[in-house]
C-alpha positions in Angstrom: -3.9 -13.2 -1.1 -2.9 -9.8 0.2 -1.6 -7.3 -2.4 0.4 -4.1 -2.1 -1.9 -1.1 -2.4 0.4 0.4 -5.1 -0.4 -2.5 -7.3 -4.2 -2.2 -7.2 -4.4 0.2 -10.2 -2.2 -2.1 -12.3 -4.3 -5.2 -11.3 -7.6 -3.4 -12.1 -6.3 -2.3 -15.5 -5.1 -5.8 -16.3 -8.4 -7.4 -15.3 -10.4 -4.8 -17.4 -8.2 -5.5 -20.5 -8.5 -9.3 -20.0 -12.3 -9.0 -19.6 -12.4 -6.8 -22.8 -10.5 -9.5 -24.6 -13.1 -12.2 -23.6 -16.0 -9.8 -24.6 -14.4 -9.3 -28.0 -13.8 -13.0 -28.5 -17.3 -13.8 -27.5 -18.7 -11.2 -29.9 -16.6 -12.2 -32.9 -16.3 -15.9 -32.1 -12.7 -16.0 -33.2 -10.3 -18.7 -32.0 -7.4 -16.1 -32.4 -9.3 -13.7 -30.1 -10.0 -16.5 -27.6 -6.3 -17.2 -27.5 -5.5 -13.5 -27.0 -8.1 -13.3 -24.2 -6.4 -16.3 -22.5 -3.0 -14.7 -22.8 -4.4 -11.5 -21.3 -5.8 -13.4 -18.4 -2.4 -15.0 -17.7 -0.9 -11.5 -17.7 -3.5 -10.2 -15.3 -2.9 -13.1 -13.0 0.9 -12.5 -13.1 0.4 -8.8 -12.3 -1.6 -9.7 -9.2 1.0 -12.3 -8.3 3.8 -9.7 -8.7 2.2 -7.3 -6.2 1.5 -10.0 -3.6 2.2 -8.9 0.0 2.4 -11.9 2.3 2.7 -11.6 6.1 6.2 -12.4 7.3 7.5 -13.6 10.7 10.9 -14.7 11.9 13.7 -14.0 14.4 13.6 -10.5 15.9 16.1 -8.6 18.1 18.0 -5.4 18.6 21.2 -6.9 17.4 19.7 -8.7 14.3 19.6 -7.2 10.8 16.7 -8.7 8.9 16.5 -8.9 5.1 14.5 -5.9 3.7 13.8 -7.8 0.4 13.1 -11.1 -1.2 15.8 -12.2 -3.7 19.3 -13.4 -4.0 22.5 -12.1 -2.3 24.8 -10.9 -5.1 27.4 -8.9 -3.1 28.9 -8.9 0.4 31.5 -6.1 0.2 33.3 -3.7 2.5 32.8 -0.1 1.1 33.0 3.5 2.1 29.6 5.0 2.8 29.9 8.8 3.1 26.2 9.9 3.1 24.9 8.4 6.4 27.3 5.9 7.9 30.2 8.3 7.3 32.8 5.6 7.1 33.5 2.0 6.3 30.5 -0.4 6.2 29.7 -3.9 5.0 27.3 -3.7 2.1 25.0 -6.7 1.6 23.2 -6.5 -1.8 20.0 -8.4 -2.6 18.9 -8.7 -6.2 15.1 -9.1 -6.8 13.9 -10.7 -10.0 10.4 -10.1 -11.4 9.3 -13.3 -9.7 10.2 -12.1 -6.1 7.9 -10.4 -3.6 8.8 -6.7 -4.1 7.5 -5.2 -0.8 10.4 -4.0 1.3 10.6 -4.2 5.1 12.7 -2.4 7.7 15.7 -4.5 8.7 15.7 -3.3 12.3 13.7 -1.1 14.7 14.8 2.5 15.3 14.3 6.0 14.2 14.5 7.2 10.6 17.1 10.0 10.5 17.9 10.1 6.8 15.8 9.9 3.6 17.4 10.8 0.3 16.4 10.3 -3.3 19.1 10.3 -6.0 18.1 10.2 -9.7 20.3 8.1 -12.0 20.6 5.5 -14.6 18.8 2.2 -15.1 21.6 -0.3 -15.4 21.3 -4.0 -14.6 20.7 -3.9 -10.8 22.8 -7.0 -10.3 26.1 -5.3 -11.4 28.4 -3.6 -8.9 28.3 0.0 -10.3 24.5 0.1 -10.1 24.9 0.9 -6.4 26.4 4.2 -7.3 25.0 5.1 -10.7 21.3 3.9 -10.7 18.3 5.8 -9.5 17.9 5.1 -5.8 16.3 5.9 -2.5 18.3 5.7 0.7 16.8 5.4 4.2 19.0 5.7 7.3 18.0 4.2 10.6 19.5 4.8 14.1 19.1 2.1 16.7 21.0 2.7 19.9 24.7 3.2 18.9 24.1 1.6 15.4 23.5 3.4 12.1 22.0 1.1 9.4 21.4 2.3 5.8 18.9 0.7 3.4 19.1 1.7 -0.3 16.5 0.8 -2.8 18.0 0.7 -6.3 16.1 0.8 -9.6 17.1 -1.7 -12.4 16.7 -2.3 -16.1 13.0 -2.8 -15.8 12.2 -1.0 -12.6 11.1 2.6 -13.1 9.3 3.5 -9.8 10.7 3.4 -6.3 8.1 3.8 -3.5 9.2 4.7 0.0 6.9 5.5 2.9 9.7 6.6 5.3 10.0 10.2 6.6 12.7 11.6 8.9 11.6 11.3 12.5 9.5 8.1 12.0 9.9 5.5 14.7 9.8 2.2 13.0 9.6 -1.5 13.9 11.7 -4.3 12.5 9.9 -6.2 9.8 7.3 -3.4 9.0 6.8 -2.4 5.4 8.5 0.7 4.2 8.1 0.6 0.4 8.6 -1.4 -2.8 10.2 -1.2 -6.2 8.1 -2.1 -9.3 9.3 -4.8 -11.7 12.8 -6.0 -10.8 15.5 -4.2 -8.8 17.9 -4.4 -5.9 18.2 -3.4 -2.2 21.5 -2.8 -0.4 21.9 -2.9 3.4 24.9 -1.2 5.0 25.9 -2.6 8.4 29.0 -2.0 10.7 32.2 -3.8 9.5 32.4 -5.7 12.8 29.0 -7.3 12.2 28.8 -11.1 11.9 27.3 -11.7 8.4 25.0 -14.8 8.3 24.5 -15.0 4.6 26.8 -15.5 1.6 26.7 -14.7 -2.1 24.1 -16.9 -3.8 21.9 -17.3 -0.8 18.1 -16.7 -1.2 16.5 -14.2 1.2 12.9 -13.5 2.4 12.1 -10.0 3.5 11.2 -9.8 7.2 12.4 -13.4 7.8 16.0 -14.0 6.8 18.7 -12.8 9.2 21.4 -11.0 7.2 23.8 -10.1 10.0 24.3 -9.8 13.8 25.4 -6.4 15.0 28.4 -6.1 17.3 
């Protein structure tokens, strides 16, 4: 199983703690300590599972917007987007639980023209106002005549947004661009004339699910 490189320190620490639990249980021969060691092993396995980074394939194309995150569609809304789109856009919001893959991928190929970090709150990422008030990182892509904005949003548990993108980067649809640790949300802003191919409640897979077709 491939894992995201950002998760390696967490996995190593979890394994060391679990091994220490077994060593303590073996030395003291206590059933309570054996139970604790077992629980610590489950936690270590979950940490490794959380940072999994599977390969993804699917439909590709210049007019397709691919899901940047695993999760569930919680909003499909027309909004004003003044920072990069500079006008009306359709915002498709994907909520990631702690059980989803948290590696994020570029929804389309193009050039990164905008990268902006905004500190903020840590509200429940599924609620509407988290898109404006929570800590977030925005990445703006230009592909031909289209401007697509991807926004990573921290949540109640998430406290670390990782983004590899830099202005001027030429990127490819489906490539990894970051992750958010321990539960969060990703918004994608597309032109209002796009044909949306998902609805609220749908599950998405990063790099695989087609969210919309550009005009």
